[in-house]
All heavy atoms as TSV, in Angstrom:
chain	resi	resn	atom	element	x	y	z
A	1	SER	N	N	-5.369	17.900	9.472
A	1	SER	CA	C	-4.837	16.554	9.744
A	1	SER	C	C	-4.620	15.771	8.526
A	1	SER	O	O	-5.389	15.775	7.515
A	1	SER	CB	C	-5.931	15.834	10.596
A	1	SER	OG	O	-5.678	14.478	10.780
A	2	PHE	N	N	-3.577	15.004	8.429
A	2	PHE	CA	C	-3.214	14.219	7.352
A	2	PHE	C	C	-4.155	13.127	7.123
A	2	PHE	O	O	-4.340	12.641	6.030
A	2	PHE	CB	C	-1.725	13.624	7.386
A	2	PHE	CG	C	-0.683	14.638	7.337
A	2	PHE	CD1	C	0.036	14.937	8.450
A	2	PHE	CD2	C	-0.486	15.245	6.126
A	2	PHE	CE1	C	1.147	15.890	8.288
A	2	PHE	CE2	C	0.496	16.258	6.025
A	2	PHE	CZ	C	1.315	16.572	7.172
A	3	ARG	N	N	-4.828	12.669	8.237
A	3	ARG	CA	C	-5.714	11.560	8.089
A	3	ARG	C	C	-7.096	11.950	7.355
A	3	ARG	O	O	-7.819	11.111	6.922
A	3	ARG	CB	C	-6.106	11.056	9.534
A	3	ARG	CG	C	-4.892	10.338	10.087
A	3	ARG	CD	C	-5.243	9.747	11.422
A	3	ARG	NE	N	-4.008	9.144	11.902
A	3	ARG	CZ	C	-3.929	8.372	12.941
A	3	ARG	NH1	N	-4.976	8.178	13.739
A	3	ARG	NH2	N	-2.751	7.818	13.358
A	4	SER	N	N	-7.229	13.322	7.292
A	4	SER	CA	C	-8.580	13.749	6.611
A	4	SER	C	C	-8.283	14.022	5.130
A	4	SER	O	O	-9.306	14.419	4.440
A	4	SER	CB	C	-9.076	14.926	7.228
A	4	SER	OG	O	-8.138	16.041	7.236
A	5	VAL	N	N	-7.114	13.806	4.635
A	5	VAL	CA	C	-6.823	14.043	3.253
A	5	VAL	C	C	-7.460	13.046	2.362
A	5	VAL	O	O	-7.473	11.885	2.642
A	5	VAL	CB	C	-5.277	14.110	2.945
A	5	VAL	CG1	C	-5.038	14.174	1.445
A	5	VAL	CG2	C	-4.664	15.167	3.729
A	6	GLY	N	N	-8.136	13.479	1.298
A	6	GLY	CA	C	-8.832	12.575	0.406
A	6	GLY	C	C	-7.940	12.022	-0.604
A	6	GLY	O	O	-6.726	12.356	-0.769
A	7	VAL	N	N	-8.527	11.189	-1.516
A	7	VAL	CA	C	-7.784	10.473	-2.585
A	7	VAL	C	C	-7.321	11.479	-3.601
A	7	VAL	O	O	-6.157	11.362	-4.139
A	7	VAL	CB	C	-8.662	9.368	-3.230
A	7	VAL	CG1	C	-7.986	8.796	-4.355
A	7	VAL	CG2	C	-8.978	8.338	-2.160
A	8	THR	N	N	-8.152	12.461	-4.001
A	8	THR	CA	C	-7.732	13.409	-5.047
A	8	THR	C	C	-6.554	14.212	-4.663
A	8	THR	O	O	-5.611	14.309	-5.553
A	8	THR	CB	C	-8.949	14.275	-5.469
A	8	THR	OG1	O	-10.076	13.544	-5.797
A	8	THR	CG2	C	-8.581	15.294	-6.509
A	9	PRO	N	N	-6.493	14.856	-3.465
A	9	PRO	CA	C	-5.260	15.492	-3.185
A	9	PRO	C	C	-3.980	14.577	-3.124
A	9	PRO	O	O	-2.914	15.072	-3.464
A	9	PRO	CB	C	-5.556	16.148	-1.813
A	9	PRO	CG	C	-6.912	16.102	-1.653
A	9	PRO	CD	C	-7.503	15.028	-2.524
A	10	LEU	N	N	-4.266	13.440	-2.751
A	10	LEU	CA	C	-3.049	12.437	-2.687
A	10	LEU	C	C	-2.547	12.201	-4.098
A	10	LEU	O	O	-1.378	12.242	-4.357
A	10	LEU	CB	C	-3.505	11.126	-1.977
A	10	LEU	CG	C	-2.456	10.041	-2.020
A	10	LEU	CD1	C	-1.264	10.421	-1.246
A	10	LEU	CD2	C	-3.076	8.715	-1.532
A	11	ILE	N	N	-3.419	11.967	-5.008
A	11	ILE	CA	C	-3.099	11.692	-6.420
A	11	ILE	C	C	-2.371	13.008	-7.043
A	11	ILE	O	O	-1.355	12.856	-7.664
A	11	ILE	CB	C	-4.318	11.276	-7.259
A	11	ILE	CG1	C	-4.770	9.916	-6.775
A	11	ILE	CG2	C	-3.954	11.301	-8.752
A	11	ILE	CD1	C	-6.121	9.520	-7.410
A	12	VAL	N	N	-2.979	14.118	-6.771
A	12	VAL	CA	C	-2.401	15.388	-7.338
A	12	VAL	C	C	-0.955	15.578	-6.805
A	12	VAL	O	O	-0.093	15.926	-7.537
A	12	VAL	CB	C	-3.262	16.605	-6.908
A	12	VAL	CG1	C	-2.545	17.916	-7.341
A	12	VAL	CG2	C	-4.601	16.493	-7.781
A	13	SER	N	N	-0.765	15.445	-5.454
A	13	SER	CA	C	0.557	15.579	-4.962
A	13	SER	C	C	1.560	14.487	-5.416
A	13	SER	O	O	2.686	14.804	-5.649
A	13	SER	CB	C	0.509	15.573	-3.351
A	13	SER	OG	O	0.082	14.388	-2.921
A	14	ALA	N	N	1.126	13.285	-5.592
A	14	ALA	CA	C	1.976	12.193	-6.134
A	14	ALA	C	C	2.343	12.563	-7.494
A	14	ALA	O	O	3.497	12.366	-7.937
A	14	ALA	CB	C	1.238	10.857	-6.030
A	15	VAL	N	N	1.445	13.041	-8.334
A	15	VAL	CA	C	1.715	13.392	-9.709
A	15	VAL	C	C	2.745	14.610	-9.739
A	15	VAL	O	O	3.758	14.522	-10.498
A	15	VAL	CB	C	0.525	13.714	-10.477
A	15	VAL	CG1	C	0.809	14.389	-11.868
A	15	VAL	CG2	C	-0.345	12.435	-10.731
A	16	ALA	N	N	2.535	15.472	-8.790
A	16	ALA	CA	C	3.429	16.636	-8.814
A	16	ALA	C	C	4.842	16.178	-8.404
A	16	ALA	O	O	5.926	16.619	-8.895
A	16	ALA	CB	C	3.022	17.692	-7.851
A	17	PHE	N	N	4.945	15.237	-7.406
A	17	PHE	CA	C	6.133	14.742	-6.848
A	17	PHE	C	C	6.890	14.010	-8.028
A	17	PHE	O	O	8.106	14.145	-8.216
A	17	PHE	CB	C	6.016	13.823	-5.706
A	17	PHE	CG	C	7.174	13.336	-4.965
A	17	PHE	CD1	C	7.749	14.284	-4.012
A	17	PHE	CD2	C	7.796	12.155	-5.246
A	17	PHE	CE1	C	8.907	13.832	-3.324
A	17	PHE	CE2	C	8.986	11.818	-4.609
A	17	PHE	CZ	C	9.557	12.705	-3.566
A	18	GLY	N	N	6.130	13.238	-8.772
A	18	GLY	CA	C	6.704	12.569	-9.908
A	18	GLY	C	C	7.201	13.481	-10.964
A	18	GLY	O	O	8.288	13.277	-11.630
A	19	ALA	N	N	6.518	14.520	-11.260
A	19	ALA	CA	C	6.813	15.536	-12.269
A	19	ALA	C	C	8.186	16.143	-12.066
A	19	ALA	O	O	8.870	16.429	-12.934
A	19	ALA	CB	C	5.750	16.556	-12.422
A	20	VAL	N	N	8.573	16.435	-10.829
A	20	VAL	CA	C	9.737	17.051	-10.532
A	20	VAL	C	C	10.988	16.092	-10.653
A	20	VAL	O	O	12.169	16.529	-10.423
A	20	VAL	CB	C	9.838	17.852	-9.204
A	20	VAL	CG1	C	8.739	18.912	-9.108
A	20	VAL	CG2	C	9.618	16.886	-7.998
A	21	HIS	N	N	10.745	14.832	-10.898
A	21	HIS	CA	C	11.829	13.827	-10.966
A	21	HIS	C	C	12.134	13.486	-12.469
A	21	HIS	O	O	12.787	12.483	-12.713
A	21	HIS	CB	C	11.360	12.547	-10.196
A	21	HIS	CG	C	11.574	12.758	-8.750
A	21	HIS	ND1	N	10.579	13.418	-7.947
A	21	HIS	CD2	C	12.614	12.515	-7.896
A	21	HIS	CE1	C	10.996	13.375	-6.746
A	21	HIS	NE2	N	12.238	12.854	-6.652
A	22	GLY	N	N	11.768	14.335	-13.384
A	22	GLY	CA	C	12.116	14.192	-14.721
A	22	GLY	C	C	11.856	12.864	-15.394
A	22	GLY	O	O	10.790	12.389	-15.327
A	23	PRO	N	N	12.941	12.265	-15.961
A	23	PRO	CA	C	12.691	10.973	-16.710
A	23	PRO	C	C	12.321	9.875	-15.683
A	23	PRO	O	O	11.773	8.847	-16.176
A	23	PRO	CB	C	13.986	10.763	-17.336
A	23	PRO	CG	C	15.039	11.561	-16.732
A	23	PRO	CD	C	14.252	12.725	-16.182
A	24	MET	N	N	12.572	10.056	-14.421
A	24	MET	CA	C	12.160	9.000	-13.420
A	24	MET	C	C	10.814	9.387	-12.794
A	24	MET	O	O	10.594	9.127	-11.720
A	24	MET	CB	C	13.237	8.913	-12.347
A	24	MET	CG	C	14.623	8.539	-12.895
A	24	MET	SD	S	14.664	6.884	-13.559
A	24	MET	CE	C	14.746	5.989	-12.057
A	25	TRP	N	N	9.861	9.965	-13.661
A	25	TRP	CA	C	8.633	10.433	-13.117
A	25	TRP	C	C	7.713	9.259	-12.573
A	25	TRP	O	O	7.055	9.541	-11.611
A	25	TRP	CB	C	7.886	11.198	-14.268
A	25	TRP	CG	C	7.387	10.315	-15.401
A	25	TRP	CD1	C	8.177	10.117	-16.473
A	25	TRP	CD2	C	6.250	9.553	-15.540
A	25	TRP	NE1	N	7.497	9.254	-17.389
A	25	TRP	CE2	C	6.334	8.955	-16.782
A	25	TRP	CE3	C	5.143	9.391	-14.706
A	25	TRP	CZ2	C	5.286	8.067	-17.235
A	25	TRP	CZ3	C	4.110	8.551	-15.192
A	25	TRP	CH2	C	4.195	7.949	-16.424
A	26	LEU	N	N	7.755	8.156	-13.204
A	26	LEU	CA	C	6.869	7.033	-12.727
A	26	LEU	C	C	7.317	6.562	-11.283
A	26	LEU	O	O	6.501	6.506	-10.359
A	26	LEU	CB	C	6.695	5.869	-13.669
A	26	LEU	CG	C	5.804	4.794	-13.274
A	26	LEU	CD1	C	4.455	5.315	-13.048
A	26	LEU	CD2	C	5.803	3.673	-14.400
A	27	PRO	N	N	8.589	6.304	-11.147
A	27	PRO	CA	C	9.024	5.792	-9.766
A	27	PRO	C	C	8.779	7.002	-8.764
A	27	PRO	O	O	8.497	6.773	-7.639
A	27	PRO	CB	C	10.548	5.469	-9.870
A	27	PRO	CG	C	10.730	5.236	-11.348
A	27	PRO	CD	C	9.728	5.991	-12.047
A	28	GLY	N	N	9.023	8.185	-9.184
A	28	GLY	CA	C	8.820	9.330	-8.324
A	28	GLY	C	C	7.349	9.466	-7.883
A	28	GLY	O	O	7.012	9.749	-6.788
A	29	MET	N	N	6.512	9.184	-8.882
A	29	MET	CA	C	5.012	9.320	-8.579
A	29	MET	C	C	4.673	8.221	-7.632
A	29	MET	O	O	3.765	8.415	-6.701
A	29	MET	CB	C	4.195	9.221	-9.900
A	29	MET	CG	C	2.777	9.532	-9.667
A	29	MET	SD	S	1.902	9.709	-11.270
A	29	MET	CE	C	1.998	8.065	-11.926
A	30	ILE	N	N	5.118	7.037	-7.808
A	30	ILE	CA	C	4.823	5.877	-6.917
A	30	ILE	C	C	5.282	6.190	-5.486
A	30	ILE	O	O	4.592	5.987	-4.583
A	30	ILE	CB	C	5.344	4.557	-7.491
A	30	ILE	CG1	C	4.655	4.178	-8.766
A	30	ILE	CG2	C	5.333	3.450	-6.469
A	30	ILE	CD1	C	5.246	3.088	-9.554
A	31	ALA	N	N	6.593	6.685	-5.430
A	31	ALA	CA	C	7.176	6.999	-4.144
A	31	ALA	C	C	6.378	8.114	-3.568
A	31	ALA	O	O	6.088	8.005	-2.307
A	31	ALA	CB	C	8.624	7.448	-4.337
A	32	GLY	N	N	5.995	9.157	-4.219
A	32	GLY	CA	C	5.252	10.226	-3.665
A	32	GLY	C	C	3.919	9.756	-3.107
A	32	GLY	O	O	3.385	10.182	-2.065
A	33	GLY	N	N	3.256	8.890	-3.843
A	33	GLY	CA	C	1.948	8.252	-3.345
A	33	GLY	C	C	2.227	7.437	-2.054
A	33	GLY	O	O	1.438	7.575	-1.091
A	34	ALA	N	N	3.337	6.735	-1.976
A	34	ALA	CA	C	3.619	5.945	-0.800
A	34	ALA	C	C	3.866	6.854	0.349
A	34	ALA	O	O	3.316	6.609	1.486
A	34	ALA	CB	C	4.748	5.022	-1.210
A	35	TYR	N	N	4.610	7.845	0.165
A	35	TYR	CA	C	4.877	8.866	1.229
A	35	TYR	C	C	3.701	9.520	1.784
A	35	TYR	O	O	3.373	9.685	2.961
A	35	TYR	CB	C	5.868	10.024	0.808
A	35	TYR	CG	C	7.242	9.569	0.273
A	35	TYR	CD1	C	7.917	10.148	-0.713
A	35	TYR	CD2	C	7.831	8.358	0.891
A	35	TYR	CE1	C	9.087	9.726	-1.115
A	35	TYR	CE2	C	9.067	7.902	0.441
A	35	TYR	CZ	C	9.732	8.603	-0.563
A	35	TYR	OH	O	10.880	8.141	-1.021
A	36	GLY	N	N	2.757	9.769	0.769
A	36	GLY	CA	C	1.392	10.436	1.190
A	36	GLY	C	C	0.635	9.399	1.978
A	36	GLY	O	O	-0.036	9.781	2.948
A	37	LEU	N	N	0.545	8.192	1.549
A	37	LEU	CA	C	-0.152	7.196	2.302
A	37	LEU	C	C	0.331	6.955	3.650
A	37	LEU	O	O	-0.507	6.776	4.649
A	37	LEU	CB	C	-0.212	5.861	1.550
A	37	LEU	CG	C	-1.104	5.832	0.207
A	37	LEU	CD1	C	-0.823	4.555	-0.536
A	37	LEU	CD2	C	-2.524	6.045	0.586
A	38	VAL	N	N	1.648	6.957	3.778
A	38	VAL	CA	C	2.292	6.850	5.136
A	38	VAL	C	C	1.864	8.007	6.062
A	38	VAL	O	O	1.375	7.834	7.211
A	38	VAL	CB	C	3.800	6.737	5.095
A	38	VAL	CG1	C	4.362	6.955	6.422
A	38	VAL	CG2	C	4.227	5.459	4.388
A	39	ALA	N	N	1.862	9.201	5.447
A	39	ALA	CA	C	1.390	10.404	6.296
A	39	ALA	C	C	-0.090	10.248	6.687
A	39	ALA	O	O	-0.552	10.581	7.732
A	39	ALA	CB	C	1.693	11.720	5.505
A	40	MET	N	N	-0.838	9.863	5.712
A	40	MET	CA	C	-2.300	9.725	5.967
A	40	MET	C	C	-2.638	8.682	6.993
A	40	MET	O	O	-3.447	8.790	7.860
A	40	MET	CB	C	-3.028	9.312	4.679
A	40	MET	CG	C	-3.091	10.501	3.689
A	40	MET	SD	S	-3.764	10.027	2.047
A	40	MET	CE	C	-5.371	9.593	2.518
A	41	ARG	N	N	-1.861	7.501	6.961
A	41	ARG	CA	C	-2.113	6.444	7.931
A	41	ARG	C	C	-1.659	6.773	9.327
A	41	ARG	O	O	-2.361	6.451	10.270
A	41	ARG	CB	C	-1.375	5.181	7.398
A	41	ARG	CG	C	-1.637	3.959	8.285
A	41	ARG	CD	C	-1.036	2.710	7.667
A	41	ARG	NE	N	-1.139	1.649	8.500
A	41	ARG	CZ	C	-2.202	0.745	8.650
A	41	ARG	NH1	N	-3.246	0.925	7.867
A	41	ARG	NH2	N	-2.126	-0.220	9.455
A	42	THR	N	N	-0.474	7.439	9.498
A	42	THR	CA	C	0.000	7.719	10.777
A	42	THR	C	C	-0.465	9.048	11.280
A	42	THR	O	O	-0.450	9.270	12.525
A	42	THR	CB	C	1.560	7.845	10.763
A	42	THR	OG1	O	2.039	8.824	9.878
A	42	THR	CG2	C	2.120	6.411	10.286
A	43	GLY	N	N	-0.868	9.967	10.407
A	43	GLY	CA	C	-1.285	11.283	10.853
A	43	GLY	C	C	-0.132	12.244	11.135
A	43	GLY	O	O	-0.313	13.251	11.684
A	44	ARG	N	N	1.055	11.798	10.802
A	44	ARG	CA	C	2.188	12.502	11.056
A	44	ARG	C	C	3.177	12.572	9.774
A	44	ARG	O	O	3.078	11.688	9.047
A	44	ARG	CB	C	3.026	12.023	12.318
A	44	ARG	CG	C	2.216	12.042	13.549
A	44	ARG	CD	C	3.076	11.618	14.782
A	44	ARG	NE	N	3.788	10.437	14.447
A	44	ARG	CZ	C	3.845	9.363	15.308
A	44	ARG	NH1	N	3.086	9.373	16.411
A	44	ARG	NH2	N	4.564	8.292	15.000
A	45	LEU	N	N	3.869	13.625	9.685
A	45	LEU	CA	C	4.826	13.748	8.542
A	45	LEU	C	C	6.152	13.038	8.757
A	45	LEU	O	O	6.879	12.721	7.760
A	45	LEU	CB	C	5.051	15.232	8.177
A	45	LEU	CG	C	5.646	15.661	6.848
A	45	LEU	CD1	C	4.801	15.076	5.708
A	45	LEU	CD2	C	5.744	17.126	6.764
A	46	GLY	N	N	6.582	13.120	9.963
A	46	GLY	CA	C	7.955	12.509	10.306
A	46	GLY	C	C	8.239	11.069	9.707
A	46	GLY	O	O	9.349	10.939	9.183
A	47	GLU	N	N	7.275	10.199	9.699
A	47	GLU	CA	C	7.511	8.875	9.073
A	47	GLU	C	C	7.758	8.923	7.584
A	47	GLU	O	O	8.494	8.123	7.052
A	47	GLU	CB	C	6.276	7.956	9.438
A	47	GLU	CG	C	6.337	7.391	10.939
A	47	GLU	CD	C	5.781	8.454	11.864
A	47	GLU	OE1	O	5.390	9.551	11.448
A	47	GLU	OE2	O	5.735	8.079	13.061
A	48	SER	N	N	6.971	9.791	6.955
A	48	SER	CA	C	7.283	10.040	5.437
A	48	SER	C	C	8.640	10.619	5.215
A	48	SER	O	O	9.311	10.192	4.274
A	48	SER	CB	C	6.184	10.954	4.938
A	48	SER	OG	O	4.922	10.388	5.056
A	49	VAL	N	N	9.026	11.552	6.082
A	49	VAL	CA	C	10.423	12.085	5.898
A	49	VAL	C	C	11.422	11.047	6.135
A	49	VAL	O	O	12.391	10.926	5.396
A	49	VAL	CB	C	10.591	13.261	6.882
A	49	VAL	CG1	C	12.044	13.777	6.920
A	49	VAL	CG2	C	9.612	14.472	6.556
A	50	ALA	N	N	11.174	10.176	7.125
A	50	ALA	CA	C	12.203	9.047	7.471
A	50	ALA	C	C	12.200	8.147	6.307
A	50	ALA	O	O	13.314	7.639	5.923
A	50	ALA	CB	C	11.773	8.342	8.709
A	51	ALA	N	N	11.085	7.832	5.708
A	51	ALA	CA	C	11.017	6.848	4.560
A	51	ALA	C	C	11.733	7.382	3.383
A	51	ALA	O	O	12.540	6.865	2.742
A	51	ALA	CB	C	9.634	6.569	4.193
A	52	ARG	N	N	11.617	8.795	3.109
A	52	ARG	CA	C	12.375	9.416	2.084
A	52	ARG	C	C	13.847	9.338	2.323
A	52	ARG	O	O	14.674	9.051	1.386
A	52	ARG	CB	C	11.926	10.876	1.957
A	52	ARG	CG	C	12.691	11.709	0.912
A	52	ARG	CD	C	12.418	11.228	-0.499
A	52	ARG	NE	N	13.402	11.895	-1.429
A	52	ARG	CZ	C	13.125	12.848	-2.183
A	52	ARG	NH1	N	11.975	13.443	-2.130
A	52	ARG	NH2	N	13.922	13.326	-3.051
A	53	ALA	N	N	14.249	9.639	3.532
A	53	ALA	CA	C	15.666	9.614	3.901
A	53	ALA	C	C	16.315	8.214	3.716
A	53	ALA	O	O	17.399	8.025	3.173
A	53	ALA	CB	C	15.833	10.042	5.318
A	54	VAL	N	N	15.518	7.236	4.113
A	54	VAL	CA	C	16.056	5.770	4.043
A	54	VAL	C	C	16.119	5.488	2.497
A	54	VAL	O	O	17.142	4.883	2.019
A	54	VAL	CB	C	15.129	4.810	4.752
A	54	VAL	CG1	C	15.416	3.345	4.332
A	54	VAL	CG2	C	15.255	4.950	6.207
A	55	LEU	N	N	15.107	5.805	1.688
A	55	LEU	CA	C	15.173	5.565	0.230
A	55	LEU	C	C	16.323	6.258	-0.436
A	55	LEU	O	O	17.043	5.652	-1.282
A	55	LEU	CB	C	13.845	5.896	-0.392
A	55	LEU	CG	C	13.780	5.515	-1.851
A	55	LEU	CD1	C	13.807	4.103	-2.113
A	55	LEU	CD2	C	12.476	6.112	-2.500
A	56	ASP	N	N	16.579	7.517	-0.024
A	56	ASP	CA	C	17.680	8.243	-0.632
A	56	ASP	C	C	18.978	7.610	-0.216
A	56	ASP	O	O	19.944	7.534	-1.049
A	56	ASP	CB	C	17.633	9.676	-0.167
A	56	ASP	CG	C	16.619	10.534	-0.894
A	56	ASP	OD1	O	16.008	10.019	-1.950
A	56	ASP	OD2	O	16.346	11.640	-0.494
A	57	ALA	N	N	19.144	7.148	0.996
A	57	ALA	CA	C	20.378	6.482	1.417
A	57	ALA	C	C	20.630	5.136	0.688
A	57	ALA	O	O	21.717	4.943	0.222
A	57	ALA	CB	C	20.404	6.190	2.883
A	58	LEU	N	N	19.560	4.406	0.519
A	58	LEU	CA	C	19.687	3.187	-0.251
A	58	LEU	C	C	20.047	3.395	-1.727
A	58	LEU	O	O	20.827	2.722	-2.339
A	58	LEU	CB	C	18.400	2.329	-0.175
A	58	LEU	CG	C	18.083	1.778	1.157
A	58	LEU	CD1	C	16.728	1.189	1.119
A	58	LEU	CD2	C	19.114	0.675	1.540
A	59	LEU	N	N	19.449	4.426	-2.329
A	59	LEU	CA	C	19.748	4.875	-3.654
A	59	LEU	C	C	21.166	5.307	-3.771
A	59	LEU	O	O	21.928	4.921	-4.759
A	59	LEU	CB	C	18.751	5.925	-4.180
A	59	LEU	CG	C	18.952	6.418	-5.604
A	59	LEU	CD1	C	18.863	5.327	-6.558
A	59	LEU	CD2	C	18.029	7.613	-5.857
A	60	ALA	N	N	21.654	6.017	-2.873
A	60	ALA	CA	C	23.110	6.514	-2.887
A	60	ALA	C	C	23.980	5.339	-2.753
A	60	ALA	O	O	25.037	5.380	-3.430
A	60	ALA	CB	C	23.381	7.505	-1.709
A	61	ALA	N	N	23.688	4.381	-2.007
A	61	ALA	CA	C	24.502	3.233	-1.747
A	61	ALA	C	C	24.528	2.440	-3.133
A	61	ALA	O	O	25.658	1.921	-3.481
A	61	ALA	CB	C	23.993	2.297	-0.641
A	62	CYS	N	N	23.414	2.239	-3.710
A	62	CYS	CA	C	23.404	1.539	-5.010
A	62	CYS	C	C	24.250	2.304	-6.143
A	62	CYS	O	O	24.930	1.661	-6.924
A	62	CYS	CB	C	21.957	1.372	-5.581
A	62	CYS	SG	S	21.038	0.162	-4.630
A	63	VAL	N	N	24.135	3.591	-6.168
A	63	VAL	CA	C	24.843	4.382	-7.048
A	63	VAL	C	C	26.355	4.282	-6.917
A	63	VAL	O	O	27.088	4.041	-7.725
A	63	VAL	CB	C	24.368	5.899	-7.106
A	63	VAL	CG1	C	25.364	6.726	-7.881
A	63	VAL	CG2	C	23.010	5.963	-7.650
A	64	LEU	N	N	26.741	4.400	-5.617
A	64	LEU	CA	C	28.170	4.382	-5.267
A	64	LEU	C	C	28.762	3.009	-5.437
A	64	LEU	O	O	29.985	2.852	-5.899
A	64	LEU	CB	C	28.423	4.834	-3.937
A	64	LEU	CG	C	27.990	6.480	-3.743
A	64	LEU	CD1	C	28.119	6.846	-2.321
A	64	LEU	CD2	C	28.942	7.297	-4.666
A	65	ALA	N	N	28.028	1.970	-4.945
A	65	ALA	CA	C	28.575	0.609	-5.039
A	65	ALA	C	C	28.549	-0.004	-6.452
A	65	ALA	O	O	29.490	-0.735	-6.797
A	65	ALA	CB	C	27.744	-0.273	-4.110
A	66	GLY	N	N	27.428	0.358	-7.141
A	66	GLY	CA	C	27.362	-0.272	-8.523
A	66	GLY	C	C	27.625	0.635	-9.610
A	66	GLY	O	O	27.592	0.189	-10.843
A	67	GLY	N	N	27.897	1.882	-9.347
A	67	GLY	CA	C	28.199	2.815	-10.463
A	67	GLY	C	C	26.941	3.138	-11.303
A	67	GLY	O	O	27.085	3.469	-12.519
A	68	ALA	N	N	25.716	2.949	-10.801
A	68	ALA	CA	C	24.534	3.165	-11.593
A	68	ALA	C	C	24.190	4.703	-11.485
A	68	ALA	O	O	23.173	5.094	-10.909
A	68	ALA	CB	C	23.391	2.310	-10.986
A	69	TRP	N	N	24.932	5.443	-12.121
A	69	TRP	CA	C	24.870	6.957	-12.119
A	69	TRP	C	C	23.573	7.455	-12.713
A	69	TRP	O	O	23.128	8.571	-12.353
A	69	TRP	CB	C	26.125	7.639	-12.679
A	69	TRP	CG	C	27.337	7.349	-11.840
A	69	TRP	CD1	C	28.276	6.370	-12.075
A	69	TRP	CD2	C	27.673	7.913	-10.599
A	69	TRP	NE1	N	29.268	6.468	-11.118
A	69	TRP	CE2	C	28.878	7.369	-10.197
A	69	TRP	CE3	C	27.112	8.856	-9.757
A	69	TRP	CZ2	C	29.500	7.678	-8.984
A	69	TRP	CZ3	C	27.770	9.208	-8.616
A	69	TRP	CH2	C	28.914	8.642	-8.237
A	70	GLN	N	N	22.952	6.720	-13.533
A	70	GLN	CA	C	21.676	7.105	-14.186
A	70	GLN	C	C	20.553	7.148	-13.184
A	70	GLN	O	O	19.590	7.855	-13.469
A	70	GLN	CB	C	21.331	6.121	-15.372
A	70	GLN	CG	C	20.803	4.778	-14.902
A	70	GLN	CD	C	21.929	3.738	-14.589
A	70	GLN	OE1	O	23.160	4.157	-14.626
A	70	GLN	NE2	N	21.503	2.502	-14.427
A	71	LEU	N	N	20.746	6.519	-11.995
A	71	LEU	CA	C	19.715	6.611	-10.991
A	71	LEU	C	C	19.874	7.883	-10.084
A	71	LEU	O	O	18.907	8.187	-9.319
A	71	LEU	CB	C	19.796	5.393	-10.037
A	71	LEU	CG	C	19.602	4.062	-10.700
A	71	LEU	CD1	C	19.807	2.864	-9.757
A	71	LEU	CD2	C	18.109	3.957	-11.240
A	72	TRP	N	N	20.971	8.548	-10.248
A	72	TRP	CA	C	21.241	9.745	-9.327
A	72	TRP	C	C	20.408	10.926	-9.741
A	72	TRP	O	O	20.087	11.375	-10.725
A	72	TRP	CB	C	22.639	10.100	-9.405
A	72	TRP	CG	C	23.039	10.916	-8.239
A	72	TRP	CD1	C	23.182	12.250	-8.299
A	72	TRP	CD2	C	23.283	10.528	-6.855
A	72	TRP	NE1	N	23.530	12.633	-6.999
A	72	TRP	CE2	C	23.617	11.686	-6.116
A	72	TRP	CE3	C	23.282	9.325	-6.170
A	72	TRP	CZ2	C	23.885	11.628	-4.845
A	72	TRP	CZ3	C	23.622	9.245	-4.872
A	72	TRP	CH2	C	23.929	10.392	-4.234
């Protein structure tokens, strides 16, 4: 159950999530922690996946509308 996950595994997974985002490691780590907290709070993974999809869509809109290609 996601609700039984402790703080240490949450931090480890957030750091790993941030590490795979290269120079954007800090925002990646914060987002990974937020996704993990959502899963822990709801007990389901679907809400975390939906949050990631919404964030990716907003990021794509910013990149395409503003030409902020460094965020991609």
